[in-house]
Backbone bond lengths (Angstrom), bond angles and torsions (degrees), N, CA, C in turn:
res aa  C-N    CA-C-N  psi(-1)  N-CA   C-N-CA  omega(-1)  CA-C   N-CA-C  phi
1 M - - - 1.444 - - 1.470 108.83 -
2 S 1.306 115.52 148.59 1.401 122.99 173.99 1.459 122.53 -125.45
3 K 1.326 118.80 144.49 1.438 123.97 178.81 1.467 109.34 -82.77
4 V 1.351 120.87 121.58 1.507 122.46 -173.38 1.563 104.55 -130.96
5 T 1.368 112.80 134.42 1.526 116.43 172.58 1.538 107.95 -61.70
6 V 1.309 110.55 158.84 1.505 120.99 -173.75 1.610 102.19 -70.09
7 E 1.259 118.18 -36.39 1.485 117.23 177.45 1.506 115.33 -64.90
8 A 1.361 117.10 -26.28 1.516 122.27 -175.34 1.591 108.84 -91.65
9 L 1.331 120.17 -1.82 1.508 121.10 -173.88 1.541 104.93 -77.68
10 A 1.269 112.13 146.72 1.386 124.93 174.75 1.631 117.55 -120.62
11 D 1.269 113.66 157.69 1.432 119.83 176.53 1.556 106.75 -53.46
12 E 1.422 114.41 147.32 1.409 123.00 175.85 1.515 116.05 71.02
13 M 1.345 115.50 3.66 1.476 114.78 174.21 1.549 105.93 -78.06
14 I 1.340 117.21 147.83 1.470 124.52 -175.39 1.577 106.03 -107.00
15 V 1.311 108.17 126.87 1.439 117.59 174.49 1.580 113.21 -65.58
16 A 1.349 115.74 125.58 1.440 119.57 -170.24 1.607 113.08 -98.05
17 K 1.373 112.82 -17.44 1.431 116.96 174.32 1.557 106.07 -142.15
18 D 1.376 111.48 147.69 1.497 117.07 177.48 1.424 109.80 -50.99
19 V 1.378 120.84 146.49 1.420 124.66 177.78 1.560 108.29 -112.26
20 Y 1.282 118.24 129.36 1.479 127.29 -177.36 1.435 109.27 -118.49
21 D 1.286 117.24 154.25 1.500 119.61 174.92 1.557 106.08 -97.85
22 S 1.340 118.05 -177.39 1.367 124.89 -173.85 1.521 115.05 -61.28
23 R 1.323 114.38 -20.17 1.547 119.60 178.91 1.550 109.97 -99.46
24 D 1.332 114.57 17.47 1.453 122.90 177.81 1.490 111.96 58.87
25 R 1.429 113.63 40.10 1.547 117.72 173.30 1.439 112.26 -99.26
26 L 1.301 119.57 132.42 1.554 117.36 -178.54 1.434 109.34 -67.59
27 L 1.431 114.74 128.77 1.396 119.01 175.90 1.511 114.56 -107.73
28 L 1.347 110.72 -31.08 1.597 119.11 177.44 1.457 110.42 -145.44
29 K 1.327 117.22 131.01 1.473 124.22 -179.90 1.509 108.41 -83.86
30 K 1.249 118.61 147.98 1.528 130.02 174.90 1.576 97.64 -57.02
31 G 1.354 106.11 133.23 1.527 115.11 -178.25 1.486 120.40 103.98
32 A 1.432 108.85 -21.87 1.461 115.79 -179.30 1.598 108.91 -55.38
33 V 1.312 117.97 149.66 1.485 120.96 173.84 1.503 108.13 -105.08
34 L 1.325 113.06 127.09 1.367 116.95 179.40 1.527 122.31 -71.41
35 S 1.232 116.38 147.50 1.508 121.34 175.13 1.515 109.70 -141.90
36 R 1.472 113.60 173.35 1.331 111.65 178.27 1.451 121.63 -56.67
37 A 1.366 113.29 -38.48 1.482 123.29 -175.59 1.634 106.88 -69.21
38 I 1.329 117.99 -35.11 1.455 119.32 179.54 1.576 109.25 -72.96
39 R 1.424 114.91 -35.91 1.512 116.03 175.57 1.420 108.60 -61.32
40 E 1.305 120.30 -47.80 1.429 121.23 -176.01 1.562 112.07 -62.25
41 R 1.249 115.97 -34.31 1.501 116.62 -179.97 1.495 109.58 -71.87
42 L 1.401 116.79 -41.53 1.551 117.05 172.10 1.509 114.28 -55.20
43 Q 1.307 119.22 -39.19 1.488 122.22 174.64 1.551 109.45 -60.49
44 I 1.349 114.34 -45.60 1.518 117.06 -176.78 1.499 109.56 -65.37
45 W 1.396 115.01 -37.70 1.469 117.35 176.82 1.468 116.03 -74.67
46 G 1.301 117.34 -0.33 1.581 122.46 -179.87 1.459 115.24 71.69
47 I 1.376 113.46 26.36 1.503 116.59 171.43 1.475 109.55 -76.31
48 K 1.236 123.45 135.87 1.409 126.68 -177.44 1.576 113.46 -104.39
49 E 1.302 120.08 -38.45 1.409 127.10 -178.58 1.664 109.24 -137.67
50 V 1.366 110.89 152.33 1.397 120.37 177.47 1.535 109.01 -137.80
51 Y 1.278 115.15 146.13 1.461 120.33 177.98 1.550 103.82 -88.07
52 V 1.368 116.89 125.22 1.529 119.53 170.98 1.378 112.20 -119.73
53 A 1.428 113.30 156.11 1.474 120.13 -175.55 1.551 109.22 -79.15
54 D 1.408 106.53 145.90 1.507 117.02 174.74 1.552 101.62 -100.32
55 P 1.314 121.05 129.88 1.420 122.20 176.55 1.520 118.34 -53.04
56 E 1.338 115.34 -32.25 1.511 122.53 -176.69 1.537 107.51 -76.78
57 S 1.273 117.26 -45.98 1.508 117.88 -168.02 1.529 111.20 -99.23
58 D 1.436 115.32 -12.82 1.487 116.59 -177.80 1.561 104.33 -122.88
59 A 1.286 118.20 46.01 1.498 121.04 177.12 1.432 112.77 -52.28
60 D 1.276 125.69 -41.46 1.369 126.68 -174.38 1.534 111.03 -67.72
61 L 1.243 116.82 -43.07 1.476 119.86 171.42 1.407 116.73 -64.62
62 C 1.281 120.69 -34.85 1.479 127.49 175.96 1.459 111.56 -68.92
63 N 1.327 118.05 -39.03 1.528 127.21 175.15 1.463 107.51 -64.39
64 A 1.356 118.44 -46.35 1.443 124.04 -176.21 1.485 109.98 -60.30
65 R 1.417 112.27 -38.62 1.524 120.01 -179.22 1.579 108.06 -69.75
66 I 1.239 119.78 -35.65 1.495 120.76 174.65 1.461 109.38 -61.80
67 E 1.326 118.79 -43.22 1.529 119.12 175.46 1.461 111.60 -65.83
68 A 1.282 116.74 -35.30 1.450 117.71 -179.55 1.594 108.97 -66.07
69 R 1.187 116.45 -43.32 1.441 123.84 179.34 1.585 108.65 -63.61
70 R 1.335 121.66 -36.19 1.401 122.98 170.78 1.533 111.10 -59.68
71 V 1.240 112.27 -49.00 1.608 116.37 177.95 1.480 109.51 -57.95
72 T 1.294 116.56 -42.98 1.450 114.66 -178.76 1.461 113.99 -63.32
73 E 1.312 115.46 -44.72 1.526 123.52 178.12 1.440 109.74 -64.45
74 T 1.268 121.87 -27.16 1.444 125.10 177.53 1.510 111.25 -75.65
75 I 1.366 118.03 -43.18 1.444 124.58 169.75 1.440 116.01 -55.02
76 E 1.395 115.48 -44.15 1.450 123.93 -179.00 1.647 104.41 -62.93
77 E 1.272 115.53 -47.92 1.453 117.85 178.90 1.564 112.70 -58.75
78 L 1.404 116.04 -45.11 1.396 120.63 175.55 1.563 112.61 -55.37
79 E 1.293 116.45 -43.78 1.446 122.58 178.52 1.683 107.62 -59.75
80 R 1.322 114.80 -46.67 1.508 115.56 178.24 1.535 112.29 -61.14
81 K 1.328 114.56 -43.89 1.489 120.36 -174.87 1.611 112.26 -70.29
82 F 1.259 114.27 -33.93 1.526 118.11 174.12 1.486 114.32 -85.44
83 S 1.247 121.32 -4.75 1.461 122.92 -170.88 1.669 104.35 -71.11
84 I 1.323 118.90 -20.97 1.404 119.07 -178.52 1.646 111.73 -79.65
85 F 1.232 111.54 -6.00 1.543 117.06 177.56 1.488 107.52 -100.04
86 T 1.298 116.10 92.03 1.466 120.06 -177.73 1.584 104.95 -101.19
87 D 1.316 112.90 140.79 1.531 113.53 177.23 1.455 114.95 64.52
88 N 1.348 119.48 25.13 1.484 120.58 -178.30 1.505 108.65 -120.38
89 K 1.357 114.68 98.39 1.448 122.04 -170.98 1.448 110.62 -63.90
90 L 1.400 126.68 -33.81 1.341 132.81 177.07 1.660 107.71 -57.32
91 M 1.274 111.57 -56.40 1.526 122.41 -179.15 1.533 111.66 -61.10
92 D 1.297 113.93 -40.60 1.434 117.48 175.53 1.608 111.72 -62.42
93 N 1.257 118.15 -40.75 1.397 121.36 177.52 1.418 112.75 -70.39
94 L 1.335 117.71 -40.05 1.480 117.07 176.32 1.555 114.69 -59.81
95 K 1.351 112.61 -39.39 1.494 123.78 178.43 1.433 106.73 -60.29
96 E 1.318 122.78 -50.19 1.436 129.14 -179.63 1.540 110.43 -55.69
97 V 1.334 120.51 -53.85 1.353 127.03 177.08 1.489 110.98 -53.52
98 I 1.239 123.78 -48.46 1.392 130.32 177.40 1.566 112.19 -60.12
99 K 1.342 116.16 -43.73 1.436 121.71 174.79 1.531 111.32 -64.06
100 E 1.235 119.04 -44.67 1.471 121.53 175.34 1.504 111.53 -59.09
101 Y 1.219 117.22 -46.66 1.460 121.49 175.43 1.655 112.42 -53.75
102 L 1.195 111.44 -51.00 1.666 117.80 177.80 1.477 107.53 -63.74
103 H 1.253 120.47 -41.70 1.543 117.85 173.83 1.449 117.02 -64.06
104 E 1.337 116.37 -35.20 1.559 117.95 171.96 1.488 112.64 -69.13
105 K 1.304 116.98 -35.21 1.426 120.71 173.81 1.468 113.67 -58.74
106 L 1.295 113.09 -44.14 1.500 124.03 177.59 1.476 112.73 -61.34
107 A 1.367 115.17 -44.74 1.519 121.06 179.32 1.423 113.12 -70.29
108 G 1.352 117.48 -33.71 1.399 125.48 -172.04 1.487 110.78 -74.97
């Protein structure tokens, strides 16, 4: 893992350690994938540096992120497929149960 200034962060970098603010509030969890929007928020929150994963030394974290991306893509596909069911409470409930399962899989 490497400590990188917020200004030097790039899209798709993976957070290697949880990021907390000065009041010890969790801002980003380990494994989060950085984007421009997240970098901007980090600057607004006054965060100066973030630990990011190195693919060679943090292979487990990088592999977990690949799995997380698969879950995210699956949820996006689920949303597209269920979009044809408008005003159908049963299908809405089914979609939410599937999404919860996928999020649990990601967290676990």
